[in-house]
Structures are given as structure tokens and as C-alpha cells.
C-alpha positions as CSV (number, residue, x, y, z in Angstrom):
1,G,0.0,0.0,0.0
2,D,1.0,3.6,0.5
3,R,3.4,2.7,3.2
4,A,5.7,1.2,0.5
5,L,6.2,4.8,-0.8
6,L,8.2,5.4,2.4
7,N,10.9,3.2,0.8
8,L,11.8,6.0,-1.6
9,G,15.6,5.9,-1.8
10,H,15.9,2.6,0.1
11,T,16.7,0.3,-2.9
12,F,19.7,2.3,-4.0
13,G,20.5,3.1,-0.3
14,H,20.6,-0.5,0.8
15,A,22.9,-1.4,-2.2
16,L,25.3,1.4,-1.1
17,E,25.2,0.2,2.5
18,A,26.1,-3.3,1.3
19,A,28.8,-1.9,-0.9
20,T,30.5,-0.3,2.1
21,Q,30.1,-3.6,4.1
22,Y,27.7,-1.7,6.5
23,D,30.7,0.3,7.7
24,G,29.0,3.2,9.6
25,A,32.2,5.2,9.5
26,R,31.7,5.4,5.7
27,L,28.0,5.5,5.4
28,V,25.1,5.3,7.9
29,H,21.6,4.2,7.0
30,G,20.2,7.7,6.7
31,E,23.0,8.9,4.5
32,G,22.5,5.8,2.2
33,V,18.8,6.7,2.0
34,A,19.6,10.4,1.2
35,I,21.9,9.4,-1.6
36,G,19.3,6.8,-2.7
37,M,16.5,9.4,-2.8
38,A,18.7,11.7,-5.0
39,L,19.5,8.7,-7.2
40,A,15.8,7.7,-7.4
41,H,14.8,11.2,-8.5
42,R,17.7,11.3,-11.0
43,F,16.8,7.8,-12.3
44,S,13.1,8.9,-12.6
45,S,14.3,11.8,-14.7
46,R,16.5,9.6,-16.9
47,L,13.4,7.4,-17.5
48,N,11.4,10.5,-18.5
49,L,9.1,10.1,-15.6
50,A,10.0,13.3,-13.9
51,S,11.7,16.6,-14.7
52,P,15.5,16.9,-14.2
53,D,14.7,20.1,-12.4
54,D,13.0,18.1,-9.6
55,A,16.1,15.9,-9.3
56,A,18.3,19.0,-9.1
57,R,16.1,20.5,-6.4
58,V,16.3,17.3,-4.3
59,E,20.1,17.3,-4.7
60,A,20.4,21.0,-3.8
61,H,18.2,20.4,-0.7
62,L,20.3,17.5,0.5
63,R,23.5,19.5,0.0
64,A,22.0,22.5,1.9
65,V,21.2,20.4,4.9
66,G,24.6,18.8,4.9
67,L,23.6,15.3,3.7
68,P,25.5,13.3,1.0
69,W,23.6,13.3,-2.3
70,R,25.8,11.3,-4.7
71,M,27.9,8.2,-4.7
72,A,31.1,10.3,-4.9
73,D,30.2,11.6,-1.4
74,I,30.9,8.1,0.1
75,P,34.5,7.9,1.4
76,G,36.7,5.2,-0.2
77,D,36.2,3.2,-3.3
78,L,32.9,1.6,-4.3
79,P,32.5,-1.6,-6.2
80,D,31.7,-1.3,-9.9
81,A,28.2,-0.8,-11.3
82,D,27.7,-4.5,-12.0
83,T,28.4,-5.3,-8.3
84,L,26.1,-2.5,-7.2
85,L,23.3,-4.0,-9.4
86,S,23.9,-7.4,-7.8
87,F,23.3,-5.8,-4.4
88,I,20.1,-4.3,-5.7
89,T,18.8,-7.7,-7.1
90,Q,19.4,-9.1,-3.6
91,D,17.2,-6.5,-2.1
92,K,13.8,-7.6,-0.8
93,K,11.9,-5.5,-3.4
94,V,12.8,-7.9,-6.2
95,S,10.0,-10.2,-7.3
96,R,10.6,-13.1,-9.8
97,G,13.6,-11.4,-11.3
98,A,11.7,-8.1,-12.0
99,L,13.2,-5.0,-10.3
100,T,10.7,-3.0,-8.3
101,F,11.6,0.6,-7.3
102,I,9.9,3.5,-5.7
103,L,10.3,6.2,-8.3
104,T,8.8,9.6,-8.7
105,R,6.8,11.7,-11.2
106,G,8.0,14.8,-9.3
107,I,8.6,15.9,-5.7
108,G,5.9,14.4,-3.5
109,Q,4.7,12.1,-6.3
110,A,6.3,8.7,-5.5
111,F,4.9,5.6,-7.0
112,I,5.7,1.9,-7.2
113,A,7.4,1.0,-10.5
114,K,7.4,-2.7,-11.2
115,D,9.4,-4.5,-14.0
116,V,12.1,-1.8,-14.2
117,P,14.6,-3.3,-16.7
118,A,17.9,-4.3,-15.0
119,S,19.7,-3.0,-18.1
120,E,18.4,0.6,-17.5
121,V,19.5,0.4,-13.8
122,L,22.9,-0.9,-14.8
123,S,23.4,1.9,-17.4
124,F,22.3,4.5,-14.8
125,L,24.6,3.1,-12.2
126,R,27.5,3.2,-14.7
127,E,26.7,6.9,-15.4
128,S,26.4,7.8,-11.7
129,H,29.4,5.9,-10.5
130,P,32.3,8.1,-9.2
131,A,34.8,6.1,-11.2
132,S,33.0,6.9,-14.5
């Protein structure tokens, strides 16, 4: 139901937490979710579901309140995009191989997106990765 919309940012965030081996000195849960929210807005924009202006507003807000907003804000090296995708596919919001994300049509307009193609996620992760 609507409670699932509170998971905005968690799919990307949980993958980033796993990528840091849950090392709180590098990334705590709230920071992972903050980056995940920014990534979810940016990914929604990439899929033409939302305006890039909304993603930019979310990123600017996270920066303004002192939260990390991109993968490059995580100290140390991150695994490659393929490994990050493998962490996402292990997340509980995957059903029968189809990726399910909470995405947005704009700020305050989150929705459950089922059957998100893994290839789109991988391409986005490659673009967003600090090593790219």
C-alpha cells in the first residue's frame, strides 16, 4: 500500500550500504537513503518520468542540509556498477527477477514502479558511479 512509498531511496541506499560492508564510518543508513533518494529522482528523470529540475532541487536540498547526495560523497572506493546491481537484485523489493523501485513523477509524487529493466538500472549506475 501507501506505506511502501516510504521506501523511496531505500533500494539504492541498501545497495550502497552493502557496498560499504555496512561500515558506519563510511555510510550510515540515513546517508544511504539520502543518496538513494537523490538517485531515485535522477533515475526517474532519466526514464522521462519526472523533470530533471526536480532531481536538481532534491540534490540541492540534501546539499543544503549537509547530507550526502551522490555516490562520490561516500569515502573510499565503491564496487563497480555490476556489483552494485547485484546488491540491488538481492534487495527484498525484487520479485521473480523483475526489479521494483519506488520512483517519482516529481517531488511528492512517488509511486511503485514494477518491472524496471535491469539494463536501465545498470546503465544508470555506470553513469552515476564516481569512477566513470
